[in-house]
C-alpha positions as CSV (number, residue, x, y, z in Angstrom):
1,M,106.2,58.4,95.3
2,N,102.7,57.8,96.4
3,I,100.0,59.2,94.1
4,R,96.5,59.5,95.5
5,K,94.9,60.7,92.3
6,I,95.4,62.5,89.0
7,I,92.9,65.0,87.7
8,T,92.6,66.4,84.2
9,F,90.7,69.6,83.3
10,T,90.1,71.0,79.8
11,E,88.3,74.1,78.8
12,D,87.1,75.3,75.4
13,I,86.1,78.9,75.1
14,H,83.6,79.5,72.2
15,T,82.7,83.1,72.9
16,E,84.6,85.9,74.5
17,G,83.6,89.6,74.8
18,G,80.3,88.7,73.0
19,R,82.2,87.5,69.9
20,P,82.8,84.0,68.6
21,V,86.2,82.4,69.2
22,D,87.0,80.3,66.1
23,P,88.6,77.9,66.6
24,P,87.6,77.6,70.3
25,A,90.4,78.5,72.7
26,R,91.5,75.3,74.5
27,T,93.4,75.0,77.8
28,A,94.3,71.9,79.7
29,V,95.6,71.2,83.2
30,V,96.7,67.9,84.7
31,L,97.2,67.7,88.5
32,A,98.7,64.9,90.6
33,V,97.8,64.7,94.3
34,I,100.8,63.1,95.9
35,E,102.0,62.2,99.4
36,N,104.5,64.9,100.5
37,P,107.8,63.0,100.5
38,W,109.0,64.9,103.6
39,A,105.7,64.5,105.5
40,G,106.2,63.8,109.2
41,Q,110.0,64.3,109.1
42,G,110.2,67.7,110.6
43,F,112.6,70.2,109.1
44,V,114.6,68.4,106.4
45,E,117.9,70.2,105.6
46,D,118.7,68.3,102.4
47,L,115.7,68.0,100.1
48,L,117.7,66.7,97.1
49,P,117.1,62.9,97.7
50,G,113.3,63.5,97.7
51,I,113.5,65.7,94.7
52,D,115.6,63.2,92.8
53,A,113.2,60.4,93.7
54,A,109.9,62.2,92.8
55,A,110.5,65.1,90.4
56,P,111.6,63.1,87.3
57,E,108.7,60.6,87.8
58,L,106.2,63.5,88.1
59,G,107.6,65.2,85.0
60,A,107.5,62.0,82.9
61,L,103.9,61.3,84.1
62,L,102.3,64.8,83.7
63,A,103.9,66.2,80.6
64,P,102.5,63.7,78.1
65,R,99.1,63.8,79.9
66,V,98.7,67.5,79.6
67,T,99.8,67.7,76.0
68,E,97.4,64.8,75.1
69,A,94.6,66.5,76.9
70,L,95.2,69.7,75.0
71,G,95.0,67.8,71.7
72,A,96.9,70.5,69.8
73,P,100.4,72.0,69.8
74,V,101.3,73.8,73.1
75,E,101.7,77.5,72.6
76,A,101.6,78.6,76.3
77,Y,102.5,76.7,79.4
78,G,103.0,76.8,83.2
79,K,103.4,74.7,86.3
80,A,102.2,74.8,89.9
81,A,102.4,73.3,93.4
82,I,100.2,73.6,96.4
83,V,101.6,72.1,99.6
84,G,99.3,70.9,102.4
85,L,99.4,72.7,105.7
86,D,101.9,70.3,107.4
87,G,104.5,70.9,104.7
88,E,106.6,73.8,103.6
89,V,106.3,75.8,100.4
90,E,109.9,74.7,99.7
91,H,108.7,71.2,99.3
92,G,106.5,72.1,96.3
93,S,109.1,74.5,95.0
94,G,111.8,71.7,95.2
95,L,109.7,69.4,93.1
96,I,108.7,71.9,90.3
97,H,111.8,74.2,90.1
98,T,114.2,71.6,88.8
99,L,115.1,70.6,85.3
100,K,114.4,67.0,86.4
101,F,110.7,68.0,86.4
102,G,110.3,70.9,83.9
103,D,112.4,69.5,81.1
104,F,109.8,66.8,80.4
105,F,107.3,69.5,79.6
106,R,109.7,71.7,77.7
107,K,110.5,68.8,75.4
108,A,106.9,67.8,75.0
109,A,106.0,71.4,74.1
110,N,109.0,72.1,72.0
111,A,109.6,75.0,74.3
112,T,112.7,77.2,75.0
113,T,111.4,79.7,77.5
114,L,111.3,79.6,81.3
115,L,108.4,77.7,82.6
116,P,106.3,80.1,84.7
117,A,105.2,78.8,88.1
118,V,103.1,79.4,91.2
119,E,103.5,77.7,94.5
120,K,101.9,78.1,97.9
121,R,100.8,76.3,101.1
122,A,97.1,75.9,101.6
123,A,94.2,73.8,102.9
124,P,92.2,71.4,100.7
125,G,90.1,73.1,98.0
126,A,92.3,76.2,97.7
127,V,92.1,77.9,94.4
128,F,95.2,78.7,92.6
129,D,96.0,80.4,89.3
130,I,98.6,78.8,87.1
131,P,100.4,81.5,85.0
132,L,101.1,80.7,81.4
133,K,103.6,82.3,79.0
134,H,104.5,81.6,75.3
135,V,106.7,78.5,74.9
136,T,109.4,80.2,72.8
137,D,109.0,84.0,73.5
138,A,108.0,85.2,76.9
139,T,107.4,88.7,75.5
140,I,104.4,87.7,73.4
141,R,101.7,89.4,75.5
142,S,98.8,87.5,73.9
143,H,99.9,84.3,75.6
144,H,100.2,85.8,79.2
145,Q,97.2,84.3,80.9
146,S,96.2,82.2,83.9
147,I,94.2,79.1,84.4
148,E,92.2,78.8,87.7
149,V,92.0,75.3,89.2
150,R,91.3,73.6,92.5
151,V,91.1,70.1,94.0
152,P,88.1,70.0,96.4
153,D,89.8,67.4,98.7
154,G,93.4,68.3,98.3
155,P,96.0,68.8,99.3
156,R,95.5,67.1,102.6
157,A,97.9,68.2,105.3
158,D,100.5,65.7,104.3
159,E,100.1,66.0,100.5
160,I,101.2,68.2,97.6
161,V,99.3,69.0,94.4
162,I,101.6,69.2,91.4
163,G,100.3,70.5,88.1
164,L,101.1,71.4,84.6
165,A,98.9,73.7,82.4
166,A,98.9,74.3,78.6
167,A,97.1,76.4,76.1
168,A,96.8,75.9,72.4
169,Q,96.8,79.7,71.7
170,G,96.9,83.0,73.4
171,R,94.0,84.7,75.2
172,P,90.8,84.7,73.3
173,Q,90.3,88.1,71.5
174,A,93.8,89.3,72.6
175,R,94.5,92.7,71.2
176,L,97.3,94.3,73.2
177,A,100.1,95.9,71.2
178,P,103.4,94.0,71.0
179,L,105.9,94.8,73.7
180,S,108.2,96.2,71.0
181,S,105.7,99.0,70.5
182,E,106.6,100.5,73.9
183,R,110.3,100.7,73.4
């Protein structure tokens, strides 16, 4: 796997809705810009060898970085892939929708729920929103949120941006009723 760069974003929200957020709401995202393992090969019927080669290495690399950047226990998490214009969405999906990638983050976050995801094909600088859900109960509405990120120079046509996102809490000032209140 060829990595061009790794980018880490953190955000601390101190005020939301005109009210203080105490403690500040922290989110973190770690993105790896990698060479698309299928670049220049045309249509590849069997993606498994490329998935087996890259997905575990990416999971092992990104999971500890995002949890370290968060600096607190992970309460909400998500994953993402943006494939450059010469690739297929399936290339990004193949790398992130495998236990060989996601289980590294599940273990690091002590998570039991499905890891929500977004993937698409786009030009460099495309914005994408990484969806987050609670790590042990996907019905906890306060933790349904998104983190917006972009890489100004990626993905290039023959690259994929792979990312993990984490939050130390739910949305700042969350006040929706629990899902159980609607049953």
